[in-house]
N, C-alpha and C positions, 0 to 999 in steps of 0.2 A: 492403575488406569483410572482416568476421570470418567465418572458416569455422565452420560449425555444429559445436558441441561434441557429443561422444558423449553418449548419454543412457542412464542406468541407472534402471530403473523397479522400484519395490517394489510387489508385489501380494500378496494373501492374503485370507482370510475375516476377518470382524470380530474384534477383540479378541485377535489373536495377537501384538501388539507391533510392528506395522509402524512406527508413528510413533516408538516408543522407539528402534528401530534407525535410523530416519531421523535423529533427533536425535543419536544416538551417532556416526554416520558424519560428519554435518555438524560436530559438535563444539560445538553449542550448542542450547538449547531453542527450536526454531522451531515445530514442530508441537505442538498442544495434545494432552496425554496424560491420559487418564482410564481408570479401570477399566471404565466403561460402554462397550459397543460402539457404533460408529457415530459417534464424535466427528469423525474426518476424513471429509470428503465430497468436496471439490474436489481437483484435482491441486495439489500443493504442490511447488515447485521450489527447489533450492539448488545452489550450486557447491561442488565438492569437489576438492581437489588431493591426490593420493597418489602417492608415488614419481615425482614430477615430471610426472605426467599430470593434466590437469584435465578434469572431466566434470560433467554435470548429473545430479543424483539427484532422483527424483520419487517423492513419497509419494502414494498413492491411497486412496480409501475402501475399506472392507471389502466384498468381493464375495460376494453370496448369490444363487445362481441360482434358487432356488425361490420367493423372495419376489417378488410381482408389483406392489407399490405403486410409485407414481411416483418416490419418492426412491431406492428400491433400483434401479430401472431407470436413472435418471440416473447413479448411481454406477457401474453396469456400463458405461454408455456412456463415462464419463470414463476408466475403467480400460482399456477397449478402445482408446481413442484413444492413451493412454499406451503401451500394449503395442505398438501399430502403429509408434510413433516410436522405440521402444527399440532400443538396440544390445545391451544385456544386461538380462535380467529376473531379479530376486531374488524368489523365491517363499518367503514367510514362513509357517511352520507352528508348531505349539505342541507342545513335548515332553510337557507334562503332560496335554494333552487327547487326544493320539494322532491317528491318521488319522481325519478327519471326512468325511462324505459331500460337504460343500462343498469340501474339499481335493481329493477325487477329481474332482469336476466341473471345478474350475479346472485341475487337472493335465491333464485331457483337452483343455481349451481350449489350454493352453500347448504340448502335445505337437504340435499342428498348425502352430506357427510355426517358421520357420527361423532361430531366434536362440538364443544360449546362455541356458540357464535354470539358475540356481544355487538349490538347495533349502536354505534356512537354517532349521534346526529351533531355534526360539527357546525361551528359558526353561530352557536347560541350564546352570544356574548353577554346577554343579561337575562334574568328570569322571565321577562315579558315575552321572550321568544320560545319558552319551553312548550307552550301549547301548540306551536307549529310542528314540534317534533312528533306529536301524536299521529300525524299522517303516516309515519313510518311503521306503525303497528300493522299496517296493511300488507307489509312484506311477509308477515307470518313467521318471523324469526324470534319472537318472544320479547323480552324487556327492551325498552329503548332508553338510551342515556343521552340527554342533551349536554353537550360539552362545548368548550371553546379552546381549541388548540393554541390559539394566539395568546389568550390571557390565562390559560390553565384552569378555567372554571370547570368543575365536574370531573377533571381527569383523575384526581386522587380517589374518588369514589369508584371509578372504573378499575383502577389499579388494585383496590381492596377486593373487588369482585374477581379479578384475574387470579390473584394469589389464592383465593378460596377455591378456584377451579383447577389449579395446577395439580398434577399427579403427585402424591406424597412421596413415592419412591424415587422421584427424579432429582434427588439432591446431588450436589457436585462434590466429589472427593478432591482434596488438594492435589494439584499437579506437583510432581517431584522435579521435573525438568523445565528449565526456562526455555521459552520459545526463541527460535531464530527469526527475527523480524526482517522480511525482505520486501522492499518497495519495487514493484515492477513498473519501470518508467521508460519513457521514450516519446518520440514525436507521434502525432496522430496516425493511426492506421498501419502500424508496423506489426500488429499481431499480439499485443499484450494480453487482451482478454482471451484470445484463442490459446495462448500458452497456459494461462491459468486453467482453462477448461481441460487442456491436455494433461496438466499435472494432476488434476482431481479426478479425471475420468468421467466428468459429468458436464452438462450444459449449464454451468453455474453463471457464466457471464453472457450477456447478449453480444453476438458478433455480427458485424455488418461491414460491407465495403464502404459505407458512409463514414468519413472521419468524424470523430467526436461522439461516437455512440456511448462510450462510458462517460458519465458525468461526475460521479462521486468516487472517493477512494474506498475500495471495497475489500474487506478482509476475508481471507479464506485460509482455513487451517489444514495442514497437510502433514502426514507422518512419512518419513523416509529415512532408512538406515539408522533407525533407533532415535532419530531426532524429530522434534516437532517444529514445523515451519509455519509462520503466519505470513502468507503472501498477501500483499496489498496491491490490487490492481488500481491503477490511477488513470486519470484523463490524460490524453496526449498533451504534451507541453509545447506551446507555441511561443513565438517571439512576442514580447509584451506589446509591441506596436500593432500586432495583428489581433489582439484580444478585443472583441467587440461585445459590449454589454456585460451585465453582471454575471450571467451564467458562465461565460468563458472565464471571467475573473475568478470565480469561486472554483472552477475546475482546476485552474493552474495553482491556485492557493492550496487546494487539497493535495495536489501532487507534491508540492514543495514541503508541506507539513508531513506527508507520508515519508518522504526521504529523511526528514529531520528525526522522526521517531523510529527509524529503521536501524538495523545493524549493518545491512548491506543493500546497496542499490543494484538491482539487476537491470542493466540498460539494454533494451531490446532494439536491435538494428535490423532493417529490412535488407537481407543479404542479396535479394534480387535487384533492388534499386541501387544499393551501394551507400556509402557514407555521404551524408548531406550536411549542410550548415545547421539544420534543425537538430541532427544527432549531436553535433559538436556543442550546441547550446545546452542540451540535456546532460552531456558528459561533464561540462564545466560546472553545472549546478550541483551534481553529485560530488565532484571533486572538492568544490568550495565548502560543501557541508561536512567534509572530513569523514566520509563513510567508506566502508569497504565497498569495492566495486567489482562486478563481473559483467562481461558482455555476453548476451545471447544473440548470436547472429541468426535470425529467424528466416524462414522461407528458403533455406539452403537447398531443399529438395528440388527447387527449380533449376539448380546448377549441377548438383551431384549429391550422393548420399551424405546426410549429416553425420555428426559424431555418433559413435556407438562403441560396441565392444568386439574386438579390440579397436582402440581409438587410432585413427590414421590421420596424418597431417599431409594432405595433398598439396601440390604446388599452387593450386587455386586458392586454397585456404591460407597458405603462407603469404601469397600476394595480397590477399585481403587484409590480413593482420599487419602487413608491412605498411599498407596505406593508412590504417588506423594509427599505427605507431608514429608515422611521419607527420601526420596532421594533428594528432593530439599527444604530443610527447609527454605532457604532464601526467597522463594516465598510463604511462609505460608499465606500471605495476599491476594493472588490471588484467586478469586472465579471461580468455574467451572460449566459448563452446558454440558449435554450429548446430542449430536446431531446426526442426520443422514441426510446428503445432498441428498442421493438418495430418501429418504422418505419425504424430506422437513419437518423434525420433529425436535423439540427442538430449532427452530430458534428464536422465540420470547423470551424465557428465556435467551438465550445468549446475545441478544441485550439489554435486561433489565439489565443484569449484566454489560454490557459495559456502559450504562448510569449512573448506580450507581458508577462504578469505576471512570468515568471521573468527576462526581460531587465531589467525595472524593479527586480526584487529584487536584481539585481547592479549597479545603477546607481551611478555615482560622479560627484560634482560637484567641480570644481576649487576649491581654497581661496579663490582670488581671486573667482570668481563667487559663491561662497557668502557671503563677507563683504560683498560689495556688496549682495546681495539682503537680508541680515539688517539691515544698516545703514539701507538705504532703508526697510525695513519699520518699524524702530524710530523713524526720523525722521518717518514719516507718522503713526504712532500711538504716541507715548511712553506709558509706563505708570508710574503713581505709586500707592503704597500707604502709608498712615499718614504722609503727608508726605515720604516718601522715594522718589526716582525710581530705577527699575531701569535700570541701564546695562550693555549687552552690549558688551564690548571686542573679542571675537574669537570666530570660529566655525571649526570644522574638521570634516570628515567622519572619523569614527574607524573605521567599518567598513561593509561591505555585508552583504546577506543577513540582515536588511533594511538599507536605507540608514539609518545612525545618525550623529547629529551631536552634538558637544559644544559647548556655548555657555559661554564664560567671562565671568562677570558679577560685579558688585560684591557682590550678596547673593542667593544662590539662594532664600532664603525669600520674596523678593519675586516670584519667578517663578510667578505664578498659573496654574492650568490653563487659564483662559480666554485668557490671553496666549500660552500654549503652542499652543493650538488656532489662534489667529490666525496665528502664525508658520508652523505646519504648512500652513495654507491658502495662505499666501503662497508657500511652496516649491512646493506642488502647482499653483499658478496659473502659475508659470514652467516647472516641470518636471512635466507631467501623468503622474505615476507610478502609473498605474492598476494595480490588482491587488496592490500591495505595501504593507505598513505602513511608516511612517517613525517613527524614534525620535529624541527630543531629550533630551539629558542636561545638566542645569544644573551648572556647575562654578564654584566661587569662584575669583576672580582677585585677586591681591595687588597688581595694578597700581594706582597712586595717581593721582588726578586732578591734572593740572597746573594 
């Protein structure tokens, strides 16, 4: 078992540059950064190694104590959860703005915790501004560090101090099992973040009826049935023509990259609303990426009980799956589970489907078995076009993830898509590779007929 890594949490009021410092420490642009306050909402985690020590760093949403709306309250809850699990807290302030009443309120909250707090006064882009940082000693939290998250000035010194404060016993043992990476994707407001919260049993993601609440792709680690899952909650994917501004652009970009680095895309569909054009766009994105795919038909409790043990397939569920199959035939291989995030129902069946899909995603067929299967299929149904017969001499699996096969033939131009579909169905008839796409590649062979 891996020992829990030390946790360093970034907190501060909105628009002081928390995400800029987070990206600077991590060494790449993970958090969405904009001049507008309130871009970061959920907790965003990443691993950092500095001076041979590895720790988790957590970005949080901007904390405002006076605002009473639901979103501000959920951001405060998320930040408090992060502070409670922290070993070191980085309190980010703004040199240019000076001490703000929200800074004072947060300092009073942090003064009560028995953990090291480092005050980083951001936007001190040159040494001439260091004297402005002295004002923040009035917060009563100890040493003040003038830094520039944008240019990196002073950040290395703070990292040295962080490493010195980390608990010695919190080293990480090597993991023996590889994680199953699952991208939770779907159009806005179908319940992706609610599902992640249901899987983990905690309010890890901010949930709101307002579409677009999730901004970044956010990783969550979960253990189930002896396997470790890394769930990546993503922003809702919209049609490119409807993307307005750079924030929306980065949200969609993060979601696409999350799919690309995943083993499986869990496509969340609103079972109450039914299949929409937005769902179809998300499905096509996952299919084109060549990833394993499962469907989580969420909010099914609004119609009838979701999947459970024993699992039952009602007529209502069959009708819904038939609609999906008719409208998205290219994803006929994807399996579905009916879930309810609010009721925490159907969660185990959908994770079971993910495990099966990823196992099939890595499936390999021996060359001998594959050739016998292809030759028998060609013998049962030969294909001729324009008076010329297609001949497949040899087949081999060239890769997994997804299973991909090269077919060596006399003329690739004769390999019609209908015959390709016929051979794919023959492979699936023998090897029911649910949840994963299969790829066939036509290759010309110079073998001559004897």
